[in-house]
mmCIF file as Biopython writes it, N, C-alpha, C and O atoms, coordinates in Angstrom:
data_model
#
loop_
_atom_site.group_PDB
_atom_site.id
_atom_site.type_symbol
_atom_site.label_atom_id
_atom_site.label_alt_id
_atom_site.label_comp_id
_atom_site.label_asym_id
_atom_site.label_entity_id
_atom_site.label_seq_id
_atom_site.pdbx_PDB_ins_code
_atom_site.Cartn_x
_atom_site.Cartn_y
_atom_site.Cartn_z
_atom_site.occupancy
_atom_site.B_iso_or_equiv
_atom_site.auth_seq_id
_atom_site.auth_asym_id
_atom_site.pdbx_PDB_model_num
ATOM 1   N N  . MET A ? 1  ? 12.783  39.152 -6.665  1.0 0.0 1  A 1 
ATOM 2   C CA . MET A ? 1  ? 12.184  38.005 -6.100  1.0 0.0 1  A 1 
ATOM 3   C C  . MET A ? 1  ? 11.116  38.345 -5.333  1.0 0.0 1  A 1 
ATOM 4   O O  . MET A ? 1  ? 11.139  39.365 -4.643  1.0 0.0 1  A 1 
ATOM 5   N N  . ASN A ? 2  ? 10.010  37.477 -5.376  1.0 0.0 2  A 1 
ATOM 6   C CA . ASN A ? 2  ? 8.693   37.733 -4.769  1.0 0.0 2  A 1 
ATOM 7   C C  . ASN A ? 2  ? 8.613   36.769 -3.691  1.0 0.0 2  A 1 
ATOM 8   O O  . ASN A ? 2  ? 8.549   35.589 -4.036  1.0 0.0 2  A 1 
ATOM 9   N N  . ASN A ? 3  ? 8.603   37.059 -2.354  1.0 0.0 3  A 1 
ATOM 10  C CA . ASN A ? 3  ? 8.587   36.154 -1.219  1.0 0.0 3  A 1 
ATOM 11  C C  . ASN A ? 3  ? 7.242   36.246 -0.740  1.0 0.0 3  A 1 
ATOM 12  O O  . ASN A ? 3  ? 7.215   36.983 0.246   1.0 0.0 3  A 1 
ATOM 13  N N  . ARG A ? 4  ? 5.934   35.722 -1.088  1.0 0.0 4  A 1 
ATOM 14  C CA . ARG A ? 4  ? 4.805   35.844 -0.531  1.0 0.0 4  A 1 
ATOM 15  C C  . ARG A ? 4  ? 4.584   34.551 0.109   1.0 0.0 4  A 1 
ATOM 16  O O  . ARG A ? 4  ? 5.042   33.543 -0.428  1.0 0.0 4  A 1 
ATOM 17  N N  . ALA A ? 5  ? 3.902   34.475 1.245   1.0 0.0 5  A 1 
ATOM 18  C CA . ALA A ? 5  ? 3.568   33.378 2.073   1.0 0.0 5  A 1 
ATOM 19  C C  . ALA A ? 5  ? 2.050   33.107 1.803   1.0 0.0 5  A 1 
ATOM 20  O O  . ALA A ? 5  ? 1.265   34.055 1.839   1.0 0.0 5  A 1 
ATOM 21  N N  . VAL A ? 6  ? 1.633   31.881 1.544   1.0 0.0 6  A 1 
ATOM 22  C CA . VAL A ? 6  ? 0.248   31.644 1.347   1.0 0.0 6  A 1 
ATOM 23  C C  . VAL A ? 6  ? -0.313  30.735 2.588   1.0 0.0 6  A 1 
ATOM 24  O O  . VAL A ? 6  ? 0.180   29.661 2.933   1.0 0.0 6  A 1 
ATOM 25  N N  . ALA A ? 7  ? -1.337  31.317 3.135   1.0 0.0 7  A 1 
ATOM 26  C CA . ALA A ? 7  ? -2.003  30.707 4.367   1.0 0.0 7  A 1 
ATOM 27  C C  . ALA A ? 7  ? -3.045  29.646 3.774   1.0 0.0 7  A 1 
ATOM 28  O O  . ALA A ? 7  ? -3.911  29.916 2.942   1.0 0.0 7  A 1 
ATOM 29  N N  . VAL A ? 8  ? -2.835  28.522 4.289   1.0 0.0 8  A 1 
ATOM 30  C CA . VAL A ? 8  ? -3.740  27.274 4.015   1.0 0.0 8  A 1 
ATOM 31  C C  . VAL A ? 8  ? -4.507  26.850 5.279   1.0 0.0 8  A 1 
ATOM 32  O O  . VAL A ? 8  ? -3.907  26.455 6.278   1.0 0.0 8  A 1 
ATOM 33  N N  . ASN A ? 9  ? -5.687  26.930 5.223   1.0 0.0 9  A 1 
ATOM 34  C CA . ASN A ? 9  ? -6.518  26.389 6.227   1.0 0.0 9  A 1 
ATOM 35  C C  . ASN A ? 9  ? -7.207  25.076 6.008   1.0 0.0 9  A 1 
ATOM 36  O O  . ASN A ? 9  ? -8.299  24.940 5.457   1.0 0.0 9  A 1 
ATOM 37  N N  . ALA A ? 10 ? -6.350  23.997 6.564   1.0 0.0 10 A 1 
ATOM 38  C CA . ALA A ? 10 ? -6.759  22.671 6.247   1.0 0.0 10 A 1 
ATOM 39  C C  . ALA A ? 10 ? -6.651  21.962 7.457   1.0 0.0 10 A 1 
ATOM 40  O O  . ALA A ? 10 ? -5.796  22.318 8.269   1.0 0.0 10 A 1 
ATOM 41  N N  . ALA A ? 11 ? -7.535  20.828 7.742   1.0 0.0 11 A 1 
ATOM 42  C CA . ALA A ? 11 ? -7.460  20.052 8.979   1.0 0.0 11 A 1 
ATOM 43  C C  . ALA A ? 11 ? -6.445  18.966 8.626   1.0 0.0 11 A 1 
ATOM 44  O O  . ALA A ? 11 ? -6.243  18.553 7.484   1.0 0.0 11 A 1 
ATOM 45  N N  . SER A ? 12 ? -5.867  18.577 9.668   1.0 0.0 12 A 1 
ATOM 46  C CA . SER A ? 12 ? -4.813  17.585 9.758   1.0 0.0 12 A 1 
ATOM 47  C C  . SER A ? 12 ? -5.627  16.178 9.670   1.0 0.0 12 A 1 
ATOM 48  O O  . SER A ? 12 ? -6.532  15.955 10.475  1.0 0.0 12 A 1 
ATOM 49  N N  . VAL A ? 13 ? -5.282  15.265 8.695   1.0 0.0 13 A 1 
ATOM 50  C CA . VAL A ? 13 ? -5.929  13.971 8.591   1.0 0.0 13 A 1 
ATOM 51  C C  . VAL A ? 13 ? -4.802  12.855 8.582   1.0 0.0 13 A 1 
ATOM 52  O O  . VAL A ? 13 ? -3.841  12.932 7.817   1.0 0.0 13 A 1 
ATOM 53  N N  . ASP A ? 14 ? -4.969  11.864 9.434   1.0 0.0 14 A 1 
ATOM 54  C CA . ASP A ? 14 ? -3.985  10.770 9.218   1.0 0.0 14 A 1 
ATOM 55  C C  . ASP A ? 14 ? -4.579  9.858  8.289   1.0 0.0 14 A 1 
ATOM 56  O O  . ASP A ? 14 ? -5.796  9.675  8.301   1.0 0.0 14 A 1 
ATOM 57  N N  . VAL A ? 15 ? -3.696  9.173  7.354   1.0 0.0 15 A 1 
ATOM 58  C CA . VAL A ? 15 ? -4.038  8.388  6.361   1.0 0.0 15 A 1 
ATOM 59  C C  . VAL A ? 15 ? -2.941  7.045  6.396   1.0 0.0 15 A 1 
ATOM 60  O O  . VAL A ? 15 ? -1.754  7.215  6.116   1.0 0.0 15 A 1 
ATOM 61  N N  . LEU A ? 16 ? -3.405  5.914  6.714   1.0 0.0 16 A 1 
ATOM 62  C CA . LEU A ? 16 ? -2.328  4.785  6.634   1.0 0.0 16 A 1 
ATOM 63  C C  . LEU A ? 16 ? -2.445  4.102  5.116   1.0 0.0 16 A 1 
ATOM 64  O O  . LEU A ? 16 ? -3.398  3.366  4.858   1.0 0.0 16 A 1 
ATOM 65  N N  . ILE A ? 17 ? -1.612  4.337  4.319   1.0 0.0 17 A 1 
ATOM 66  C CA . ILE A ? 17 ? -1.594  3.792  3.114   1.0 0.0 17 A 1 
ATOM 67  C C  . ILE A ? 17 ? -0.631  2.500  3.009   1.0 0.0 17 A 1 
ATOM 68  O O  . ILE A ? 17 ? 0.563   2.640  3.271   1.0 0.0 17 A 1 
ATOM 69  N N  . ARG A ? 18 ? -1.115  1.325  2.652   1.0 0.0 18 A 1 
ATOM 70  C CA . ARG A ? 18 ? -0.369  0.142  2.719   1.0 0.0 18 A 1 
ATOM 71  C C  . ARG A ? 18 ? 0.071   -0.080 1.104   1.0 0.0 18 A 1 
ATOM 72  O O  . ARG A ? 18 ? -0.707  -0.039 0.151   1.0 0.0 18 A 1 
ATOM 73  N N  . ILE A ? 19 ? 1.321   -0.292 1.057   1.0 0.0 19 A 1 
ATOM 74  C CA . ILE A ? 19 ? 1.910   -0.422 -0.291  1.0 0.0 19 A 1 
ATOM 75  C C  . ILE A ? 19 ? 2.630   -1.648 -0.431  1.0 0.0 19 A 1 
ATOM 76  O O  . ILE A ? 19 ? 3.558   -1.924 0.329   1.0 0.0 19 A 1 
ATOM 77  N N  . SER A ? 20 ? 2.192   -2.534 -1.524  1.0 0.0 20 A 1 
ATOM 78  C CA . SER A ? 20 ? 2.822   -3.929 -1.586  1.0 0.0 20 A 1 
ATOM 79  C C  . SER A ? 20 ? 3.532   -3.765 -2.894  1.0 0.0 20 A 1 
ATOM 80  O O  . SER A ? 20 ? 2.919   -3.390 -3.893  1.0 0.0 20 A 1 
ATOM 81  N N  . ILE A ? 21 ? 4.860   -4.048 -2.907  1.0 0.0 21 A 1 
ATOM 82  C CA . ILE A ? 21 ? 5.599   -3.969 -3.907  1.0 0.0 21 A 1 
ATOM 83  C C  . ILE A ? 21 ? 5.860   -5.378 -4.532  1.0 0.0 21 A 1 
ATOM 84  O O  . ILE A ? 21 ? 6.519   -6.187 -3.880  1.0 0.0 21 A 1 
ATOM 85  N N  . GLU A ? 22 ? 5.401   -5.691 -5.697  1.0 0.0 22 A 1 
ATOM 86  C CA . GLU A ? 22 ? 5.486   -7.106 -6.359  1.0 0.0 22 A 1 
ATOM 87  C C  . GLU A ? 22 ? 6.831   -7.359 -7.129  1.0 0.0 22 A 1 
ATOM 88  O O  . GLU A ? 22 ? 7.442   -8.428 -7.140  1.0 0.0 22 A 1 
ATOM 89  N N  . SER A ? 23 ? 7.158   -6.309 -7.711  1.0 0.0 23 A 1 
ATOM 90  C CA . SER A ? 23 ? 8.648   -6.240 -8.359  1.0 0.0 23 A 1 
ATOM 91  C C  . SER A ? 23 ? 9.303   -4.873 -8.407  1.0 0.0 23 A 1 
ATOM 92  O O  . SER A ? 23 ? 8.653   -3.840 -8.569  1.0 0.0 23 A 1 
ATOM 93  N N  . THR A ? 24 ? 10.561  -4.914 -8.266  1.0 0.0 24 A 1 
ATOM 94  C CA . THR A ? 24 ? 11.377  -3.620 -8.231  1.0 0.0 24 A 1 
ATOM 95  C C  . THR A ? 24 ? 11.750  -3.154 -9.640  1.0 0.0 24 A 1 
ATOM 96  O O  . THR A ? 24 ? 11.800  -1.948 -9.881  1.0 0.0 24 A 1 
ATOM 97  N N  . GLN A ? 25 ? 12.026  -4.114 -10.623 1.0 0.0 25 A 1 
ATOM 98  C CA . GLN A ? 25 ? 12.644  -3.794 -11.863 1.0 0.0 25 A 1 
ATOM 99  C C  . GLN A ? 25 ? 11.773  -4.321 -12.926 1.0 0.0 25 A 1 
ATOM 100 O O  . GLN A ? 25 ? 12.154  -5.426 -13.311 1.0 0.0 25 A 1 
ATOM 101 N N  . PRO A ? 26 ? 10.654  -3.848 -13.558 1.0 0.0 26 A 1 
ATOM 102 C CA . PRO A ? 26 ? 10.204  -2.436 -13.155 1.0 0.0 26 A 1 
ATOM 103 C C  . PRO A ? 26 ? 9.333   -2.540 -12.043 1.0 0.0 26 A 1 
ATOM 104 O O  . PRO A ? 26 ? 8.707   -3.544 -11.705 1.0 0.0 26 A 1 
ATOM 105 N N  . LEU A ? 27 ? 9.341   -1.317 -11.447 1.0 0.0 27 A 1 
ATOM 106 C CA . LEU A ? 27 ? 8.501   -1.152 -10.049 1.0 0.0 27 A 1 
ATOM 107 C C  . LEU A ? 27 ? 7.017   -1.435 -10.354 1.0 0.0 27 A 1 
ATOM 108 O O  . LEU A ? 27 ? 6.447   -0.790 -11.234 1.0 0.0 27 A 1 
ATOM 109 N N  . ALA A ? 28 ? 6.433   -2.309 -9.704  1.0 0.0 28 A 1 
ATOM 110 C CA . ALA A ? 28 ? 4.985   -2.759 -9.776  1.0 0.0 28 A 1 
ATOM 111 C C  . ALA A ? 28 ? 4.325   -3.178 -8.622  1.0 0.0 28 A 1 
ATOM 112 O O  . ALA A ? 28 ? 5.008   -3.936 -7.934  1.0 0.0 28 A 1 
ATOM 113 N N  . GLY A ? 29 ? 3.060   -2.890 -8.132  1.0 0.0 29 A 1 
ATOM 114 C CA . GLY A ? 29 ? 2.439   -3.289 -7.012  1.0 0.0 29 A 1 
ATOM 115 C C  . GLY A ? 29 ? 1.111   -2.692 -6.784  1.0 0.0 29 A 1 
ATOM 116 O O  . GLY A ? 29 ? 0.406   -2.329 -7.726  1.0 0.0 29 A 1 
ATOM 117 N N  . THR A ? 30 ? 0.758   -2.583 -5.551  1.0 0.0 30 A 1 
ATOM 118 C CA . THR A ? 30 ? -0.553  -2.041 -5.323  1.0 0.0 30 A 1 
ATOM 119 C C  . THR A ? 30 ? -0.500  -1.204 -4.040  1.0 0.0 30 A 1 
ATOM 120 O O  . THR A ? 30 ? 0.440   -1.328 -3.255  1.0 0.0 30 A 1 
ATOM 121 N N  . ALA A ? 31 ? -1.444  -0.409 -3.844  1.0 0.0 31 A 1 
ATOM 122 C CA . ALA A ? 31 ? -1.562  0.503  -2.697  1.0 0.0 31 A 1 
ATOM 123 C C  . ALA A ? 31 ? -2.910  0.738  -2.300  1.0 0.0 31 A 1 
ATOM 124 O O  . ALA A ? 31 ? -3.718  1.012  -3.187  1.0 0.0 31 A 1 
ATOM 125 N N  . ALA A ? 32 ? -3.328  0.672  -0.988  1.0 0.0 32 A 1 
ATOM 126 C CA . ALA A ? 32 ? -4.733  0.660  -0.387  1.0 0.0 32 A 1 
ATOM 127 C C  . ALA A ? 32 ? -4.638  1.370  0.844   1.0 0.0 32 A 1 
ATOM 128 O O  . ALA A ? 32 ? -3.569  1.570  1.420   1.0 0.0 32 A 1 
ATOM 129 N N  . VAL A ? 33 ? -5.858  1.786  1.286   1.0 0.0 33 A 1 
ATOM 130 C CA . VAL A ? 33 ? -6.133  2.219  2.580   1.0 0.0 33 A 1 
ATOM 131 C C  . VAL A ? 33 ? -7.246  1.219  3.103   1.0 0.0 33 A 1 
ATOM 132 O O  . VAL A ? 33 ? -7.921  0.551  2.320   1.0 0.0 33 A 1 
ATOM 133 N N  . LYS A ? 34 ? -7.400  1.160  4.539   1.0 0.0 34 A 1 
ATOM 134 C CA . LYS A ? 34 ? -8.197  -0.022 4.972   1.0 0.0 34 A 1 
ATOM 135 C C  . LYS A ? 34 ? -9.698  0.205  4.602   1.0 0.0 34 A 1 
ATOM 136 O O  . LYS A ? 34 ? -10.270 1.277  4.798   1.0 0.0 34 A 1 
ATOM 137 N N  . GLY A ? 35 ? -10.240 -0.811 4.093   1.0 0.0 35 A 1 
ATOM 138 C CA . GLY A ? 35 ? -11.562 -0.793 3.701   1.0 0.0 35 A 1 
ATOM 139 C C  . GLY A ? 35 ? -11.868 -0.610 2.335   1.0 0.0 35 A 1 
ATOM 140 O O  . GLY A ? 35 ? -12.999 -0.835 1.906   1.0 0.0 35 A 1 
ATOM 141 N N  . ASN A ? 36 ? -10.776 -0.149 1.493   1.0 0.0 36 A 1 
ATOM 142 C CA . ASN A ? 36 ? -10.919 -0.075 0.164   1.0 0.0 36 A 1 
ATOM 143 C C  . ASN A ? 36 ? -10.181 -1.060 -0.727  1.0 0.0 36 A 1 
ATOM 144 O O  . ASN A ? 36 ? -9.264  -1.704 -0.219  1.0 0.0 36 A 1 
ATOM 145 N N  . ASP A ? 37 ? -10.475 -1.231 -1.938  1.0 0.0 37 A 1 
ATOM 146 C CA . ASP A ? 37 ? -9.858  -2.257 -2.816  1.0 0.0 37 A 1 
ATOM 147 C C  . ASP A ? 37 ? -8.516  -1.522 -3.186  1.0 0.0 37 A 1 
ATOM 148 O O  . ASP A ? 37 ? -8.473  -0.306 -3.373  1.0 0.0 37 A 1 
ATOM 149 N N  . PRO A ? 38 ? -7.312  -2.437 -3.287  1.0 0.0 38 A 1 
ATOM 150 C CA . PRO A ? 38 ? -6.092  -1.800 -3.673  1.0 0.0 38 A 1 
ATOM 151 C C  . PRO A ? 38 ? -6.153  -1.330 -5.123  1.0 0.0 38 A 1 
ATOM 152 O O  . PRO A ? 38 ? -6.834  -1.848 -6.008  1.0 0.0 38 A 1 
ATOM 153 N N  . LEU A ? 39 ? -5.253  -0.156 -5.256  1.0 0.0 39 A 1 
ATOM 154 C CA . LEU A ? 39 ? -5.195  0.388  -6.609  1.0 0.0 39 A 1 
ATOM 155 C C  . LEU A ? 39 ? -3.784  -0.053 -7.134  1.0 0.0 39 A 1 
ATOM 156 O O  . LEU A ? 39 ? -2.817  0.066  -6.382  1.0 0.0 39 A 1 
ATOM 157 N N  . ARG A ? 40 ? -3.633  -0.562 -8.411  1.0 0.0 40 A 1 
ATOM 158 C CA . ARG A ? 40 ? -2.598  -1.009 -9.075  1.0 0.0 40 A 1 
ATOM 159 C C  . ARG A ? 40 ? -1.589  0.061  -9.557  1.0 0.0 40 A 1 
ATOM 160 O O  . ARG A ? 40 ? -2.060  1.089  -10.043 1.0 0.0 40 A 1 
ATOM 161 N N  . PHE A ? 41 ? -0.300  -0.077 -9.474  1.0 0.0 41 A 1 
ATOM 162 C CA . PHE A ? 41 ? 0.529   0.941  -10.045 1.0 0.0 41 A 1 
ATOM 163 C C  . PHE A ? 41 ? 1.625   0.065  -10.788 1.0 0.0 41 A 1 
ATOM 164 O O  . PHE A ? 41 ? 1.991   -1.077 -10.510 1.0 0.0 41 A 1 
ATOM 165 N N  . ASP A ? 42 ? 2.066   0.930  -11.841 1.0 0.0 42 A 1 
ATOM 166 C CA . ASP A ? 42 ? 3.294   0.327  -12.639 1.0 0.0 42 A 1 
ATOM 167 C C  . ASP A ? 42 ? 4.282   1.499  -12.958 1.0 0.0 42 A 1 
ATOM 168 O O  . ASP A ? 42 ? 4.078   2.315  -13.858 1.0 0.0 42 A 1 
ATOM 169 N N  . GLY A ? 43 ? 5.422   1.502  -12.094 1.0 0.0 43 A 1 
ATOM 170 C CA . GLY A ? 43 ? 6.187   2.560  -12.251 1.0 0.0 43 A 1 
ATOM 171 C C  . GLY A ? 43 ? 6.249   3.551  -11.125 1.0 0.0 43 A 1 
ATOM 172 O O  . GLY A ? 43 ? 5.290   3.589  -10.354 1.0 0.0 43 A 1 
ATOM 173 N N  . TRP A ? 44 ? 7.289   4.375  -10.938 1.0 0.0 44 A 1 
ATOM 174 C CA . TRP A ? 44 ? 7.237   5.497  -9.955  1.0 0.0 44 A 1 
ATOM 175 C C  . TRP A ? 44 ? 6.252   6.682  -9.997  1.0 0.0 44 A 1 
ATOM 176 O O  . TRP A ? 44 ? 5.820   7.279  -9.011  1.0 0.0 44 A 1 
ATOM 177 N N  . LEU A ? 45 ? 5.975   6.923  -11.236 1.0 0.0 45 A 1 
ATOM 178 C CA . LEU A ? 45 ? 4.906   7.994  -11.471 1.0 0.0 45 A 1 
ATOM 179 C C  . LEU A ? 45 ? 3.661   7.465  -11.109 1.0 0.0 45 A 1 
ATOM 180 O O  . LEU A ? 45 ? 2.943   8.158  -10.389 1.0 0.0 45 A 1 
ATOM 181 N N  . GLU A ? 46 ? 3.253   6.304  -11.497 1.0 0.0 46 A 1 
ATOM 182 C CA . GLU A ? 46 ? 1.879   5.699  -11.139 1.0 0.0 46 A 1 
ATOM 183 C C  . GLU A ? 46 ? 1.868   5.496  -9.714  1.0 0.0 46 A 1 
ATOM 184 O O  . GLU A ? 46 ? 0.784   5.666  -9.156  1.0 0.0 46 A 1 
ATOM 185 N N  . LEU A ? 47 ? 2.878   5.161  -9.005  1.0 0.0 47 A 1 
ATOM 186 C CA . LEU A ? 47 ? 2.874   4.938  -7.493  1.0 0.0 47 A 1 
ATOM 187 C C  . LEU A ? 47 ? 2.484   6.344  -6.878  1.0 0.0 47 A 1 
ATOM 188 O O  . LEU A ? 47 ? 1.710   6.458  -5.927  1.0 0.0 47 A 1 
ATOM 189 N N  . LEU A ? 48 ? 3.084   7.376  -7.505  1.0 0.0 48 A 1 
ATOM 190 C CA . LEU A ? 48 ? 2.820   8.567  -6.971  1.0 0.0 48 A 1 
ATOM 191 C C  . LEU A ? 48 ? 1.343   9.136  -7.065  1.0 0.0 48 A 1 
ATOM 192 O O  . LEU A ? 48 ? 0.772   9.767  -6.175  1.0 0.0 48 A 1 
ATOM 193 N N  . ARG A ? 49 ? 0.821   8.794  -8.327  1.0 0.0 49 A 1 
ATOM 194 C CA . ARG A ? 49 ? -0.550  9.083  -8.676  1.0 0.0 49 A 1 
ATOM 195 C C  . ARG A ? 49 ? -1.511  8.340  -7.890  1.0 0.0 49 A 1 
ATOM 196 O O  . ARG A ? 49 ? -2.598  8.851  -7.619  1.0 0.0 49 A 1 
ATOM 197 N N  . VAL A ? 50 ? -1.197  7.154  -7.492  1.0 0.0 50 A 1 
ATOM 198 C CA . VAL A ? 50 ? -1.981  6.367  -6.651  1.0 0.0 50 A 1 
ATOM 199 C C  . VAL A ? 50 ? -2.178  6.918  -5.279  1.0 0.0 50 A 1 
ATOM 200 O O  . VAL A ? 50 ? -3.243  7.149  -4.707  1.0 0.0 50 A 1 
ATOM 201 N N  . ILE A ? 51 ? -0.836  7.103  -4.815  1.0 0.0 51 A 1 
ATOM 202 C CA . ILE A ? 51 ? -0.900  7.727  -3.268  1.0 0.0 51 A 1 
ATOM 203 C C  . ILE A ? 51 ? -1.510  9.084  -3.213  1.0 0.0 51 A 1 
ATOM 204 O O  . ILE A ? 51 ? -1.971  9.496  -2.148  1.0 0.0 51 A 1 
ATOM 205 N N  . SER A ? 52 ? -1.541  9.838  -4.351  1.0 0.0 52 A 1 
ATOM 206 C CA . SER A ? 52 ? -2.057  11.114 -4.416  1.0 0.0 52 A 1 
ATOM 207 C C  . SER A ? 52 ? -3.570  10.789 -4.397  1.0 0.0 52 A 1 
ATOM 208 O O  . SER A ? 52 ? -4.238  11.387 -3.553  1.0 0.0 52 A 1 
ATOM 209 N N  . GLU A ? 53 ? -4.129  10.005 -5.136  1.0 0.0 53 A 1 
ATOM 210 C CA . GLU A ? 53 ? -5.662  9.586  -5.164  1.0 0.0 53 A 1 
ATOM 211 C C  . GLU A ? 53 ? -6.133  9.001  -3.796  1.0 0.0 53 A 1 
ATOM 212 O O  . GLU A ? 53 ? -7.295  9.225  -3.454  1.0 0.0 53 A 1 
ATOM 213 N N  . LEU A ? 54 ? -5.357  8.304  -3.030  1.0 0.0 54 A 1 
ATOM 214 C CA . LEU A ? 54 ? -5.679  7.821  -1.899  1.0 0.0 54 A 1 
ATOM 215 C C  . LEU A ? 54 ? -5.713  8.956  -0.871  1.0 0.0 54 A 1 
ATOM 216 O O  . LEU A ? 54 ? -6.669  9.005  -0.097  1.0 0.0 54 A 1 
ATOM 217 N N  . VAL A ? 55 ? -4.841  9.774  -0.813  1.0 0.0 55 A 1 
ATOM 218 C CA . VAL A ? 55 ? -4.875  10.971 0.055   1.0 0.0 55 A 1 
ATOM 219 C C  . VAL A ? 55 ? -6.155  11.829 -0.169  1.0 0.0 55 A 1 
ATOM 220 O O  . VAL A ? 55 ? -6.987  12.120 0.691   1.0 0.0 55 A 1 
ATOM 221 N N  . ALA A ? 56 ? -6.157  12.151 -1.376  1.0 0.0 56 A 1 
ATOM 222 C CA . ALA A ? 56 ? -7.337  12.919 -1.742  1.0 0.0 56 A 1 
ATOM 223 C C  . ALA A ? 56 ? -8.781  12.413 -1.390  1.0 0.0 56 A 1 
ATOM 224 O O  . ALA A ? 56 ? -9.676  13.210 -1.109  1.0 0.0 56 A 1 
ATOM 225 N N  . ALA A ? 57 ? -8.942  11.250 -1.413  1.0 0.0 57 A 1 
ATOM 226 C CA . ALA A ? 57 ? -9.967  10.405 -0.931  1.0 0.0 57 A 1 
ATOM 227 C C  . ALA A ? 57 ? -10.123 10.329 0.561   1.0 0.0 57 A 1 
ATOM 228 O O  . ALA A ? 57 ? -11.204 9.953  1.014   1.0 0.0 57 A 1 
ATOM 229 N N  . ALA A ? 58 ? -9.107  10.663 1.388   1.0 0.0 58 A 1 
ATOM 230 C CA . ALA A ? 58 ? -9.177  10.521 2.829   1.0 0.0 58 A 1 
ATOM 231 C C  . ALA A ? 58 ? -10.286 11.185 3.311   1.0 0.0 58 A 1 
ATOM 232 O O  . ALA A ? 58 ? -10.665 12.174 2.683   1.0 0.0 58 A 1 
ATOM 233 N N  . PRO A ? 59 ? -10.991 10.779 4.480   1.0 0.0 59 A 1 
ATOM 234 C CA . PRO A ? 59 ? -12.049 11.413 5.094   1.0 0.0 59 A 1 
ATOM 235 C C  . PRO A ? 59 ? -11.731 12.828 5.502   1.0 0.0 59 A 1 
ATOM 236 O O  . PRO A ? 59 ? -10.596 13.135 5.866   1.0 0.0 59 A 1 
ATOM 237 N N  . SER A ? 60 ? -12.726 13.694 5.445   1.0 0.0 60 A 1 
ATOM 238 C CA . SER A ? 60 ? -12.260 15.255 5.940   1.0 0.0 60 A 1 
ATOM 239 C C  . SER A ? 60 ? -12.066 15.186 7.449   1.0 0.0 60 A 1 
ATOM 240 O O  . SER A ? 60 ? -12.287 14.198 8.149   1.0 0.0 60 A 1 
ATOM 241 N N  . GLY A ? 61 ? -11.563 16.527 7.905   1.0 0.0 61 A 1 
ATOM 242 C CA . GLY A ? 61 ? -11.149 16.598 9.186   1.0 0.0 61 A 1 
ATOM 243 C C  . GLY A ? 61 ? -12.199 16.230 10.270  1.0 0.0 61 A 1 
ATOM 244 O O  . GLY A ? 61 ? -11.772 15.978 11.397  1.0 0.0 61 A 1 
ATOM 245 N N  . GLY A ? 62 ? -13.489 16.180 10.039  1.0 0.0 62 A 1 
ATOM 246 C CA . GLY A ? 62 ? -14.520 15.772 10.802  1.0 0.0 62 A 1 
ATOM 247 C C  . GLY A ? 62 ? -14.634 14.335 11.239  1.0 0.0 62 A 1 
ATOM 248 O O  . GLY A ? 62 ? -15.299 14.036 12.231  1.0 0.0 62 A 1 
ATOM 249 N N  . GLU A ? 63 ? -13.891 13.296 10.393  1.0 0.0 63 A 1 
ATOM 250 C CA . GLU A ? 63 ? -13.838 12.034 10.707  1.0 0.0 63 A 1 
ATOM 251 C C  . GLU A ? 63 ? -12.562 11.479 10.949  1.0 0.0 63 A 1 
ATOM 252 O O  . GLU A ? 63 ? -11.629 12.253 10.735  1.0 0.0 63 A 1 
ATOM 253 N N  . ASP A ? 64 ? -12.256 10.269 11.366  1.0 0.0 64 A 1 
ATOM 254 C CA . ASP A ? 64 ? -11.003 9.828  11.436  1.0 0.0 64 A 1 
ATOM 255 C C  . ASP A ? 64 ? -10.958 8.715  10.372  1.0 0.0 64 A 1 
ATOM 256 O O  . ASP A ? 64 ? -11.906 8.501  9.616   1.0 0.0 64 A 1 
ATOM 257 N N  . ALA A ? 65 ? -9.774  7.996  10.351  1.0 0.0 65 A 1 
ATOM 258 C CA . ALA A ? 65 ? -9.731  6.849  9.238   1.0 0.0 65 A 1 
ATOM 259 C C  . ALA A ? 65 ? -10.602 5.845  9.277   1.0 0.0 65 A 1 
ATOM 260 O O  . ALA A ? 65 ? -10.832 5.165  8.276   1.0 0.0 65 A 1 
ATOM 261 N N  . ASP A ? 66 ? -11.244 5.619  10.558  1.0 0.0 66 A 1 
ATOM 262 C CA . ASP A ? 66 ? -12.245 4.584  10.439  1.0 0.0 66 A 1 
ATOM 263 C C  . ASP A ? 66 ? -13.773 4.902  10.308  1.0 0.0 66 A 1 
ATOM 264 O O  . ASP A ? 66 ? -14.705 4.131  10.540  1.0 0.0 66 A 1 
ATOM 265 N N  . GLY A ? 67 ? -13.840 6.415  9.817   1.0 0.0 67 A 1 
ATOM 266 C CA . GLY A ? 67 ? -15.198 6.800  9.491   1.0 0.0 67 A 1 
ATOM 267 C C  . GLY A ? 67 ? -15.993 7.384  10.689  1.0 0.0 67 A 1 
ATOM 268 O O  . GLY A ? 67 ? -17.166 7.742  10.584  1.0 0.0 67 A 1 
ATOM 269 N N  . ARG A ? 68 ? -15.289 7.452  11.804  1.0 0.0 68 A 1 
ATOM 270 C CA . ARG A ? 68 ? -16.036 8.029  13.005  1.0 0.0 68 A 1 
ATOM 271 C C  . ARG A ? 68 ? -15.874 9.619  13.194  1.0 0.0 68 A 1 
ATOM 272 O O  . ARG A ? 68 ? -16.433 10.189 14.131  1.0 0.0 68 A 1 
#
């Protein structure tokens, strides 16, 4: 068993993601961050993809969520 720890040097960034569920069977809706157009998702995997995209597009550690 190999127990290696990986050090990650990353800044902490707060991201508020608003998710709007239009239906639960099947799951469908939109997700967005303030100031951006909502991204549509259909299904749980699409929801995870959209959340991942929104987090990846978040401002770097030098800015806050409002771009300051």
